[in-house]
N, C-alpha and C positions, 0 to 999 in steps of 0.2 A: 560497362562498353558490348555493342550488339550489334551484328550484320543486318544490313538492310539489302529489298535484293534489287536494289541499285548499284551495294558494292556487288553482291556477287553477278552481276551484270559486267560491273569495269573489271573485276578480276579474271574474266573471262573471255574480254577482251583482250586483258596484256597476255591470256594465256594461248588465245586464239582459240578456245572452243565457245561452242555455241551449246545454248542449252531452251530445253521446250521451256513454253512456266513454268509447268508440274515442275522442269527437273532445278527451276532457280528455283522454286516454291522451302519444295529440300531441301536444295543446299546449303539458302540461307537458315531453314532451321537446326541443321546439324553441324553450321559452323558458330548455333547461337549456342549451340548444349557440346560446344568443346571452349569453346568459353569462359562456359559458367561455370565446368570444370575445373578450368585452371582459375576465371577468381574463389571458386572454393580452395584450391591449393595451395594462394596467395594466403588464405588464415589459418594455414598453422603456423606454428607460432613454434621458430627453429633458431630460437634464441640456445649460445652454445653447440649446436652442432653445427661442428666439422664439416665440412662438402665431402662429400666423395665422387672417386675414378673410378669405382668399383665398388657394386653390391657386396664384396666378398672381399675377406679379408686374409684369400690367400698371396700370394705372390711366385711369378714363375720362379721354375723349377731348371733350371740350365744345368747340364752335363759340361766339364770344364774343359775345354776346351782344347786338347793337345795334338801335337805334333806329331803323323805319322808319314808314311812312306805313300802316297799316292798307286795308283790301280797301273801295270802297266800300259802302253800302247798297246802287243800284242792284244793281250786280255781284255781291254774295253770294245777291240776290232771284231771279240773273235766272232760275235753272235748280228755284225751290221750285216744288214741288209746289202748292203755296196756300201766302197770302201776306196778311195786311190791311196797308193804310198803308206802314210798313216795317221790319216782325214778320212772322218765320219764327209761319205755322199751323200747328196740332199737333191731335189728334186728342185729347181730351181722358181725361184717367188716372184721374183724383179722381174717386170716388165723390159 
């Protein structure tokens, strides 16, 4: 499969892009190089190879989820630039 300049012009139109003739020619060459590489990959024998979700065999190491007391309101609000009773006070962002 190969891409023509007509294909590049059509894709550019769909994406609402405009290319000069030189850019279309360059894009055609680059897209054909990508497709050629993909064709090379399809030649590789993958029989018996399991699909991977990651190239690493490591798994996430997560800490145990422990229940503990939360920070008291007074401590949480200690460095707040503005507060109202037991709440943080922030600037209004919705008009």
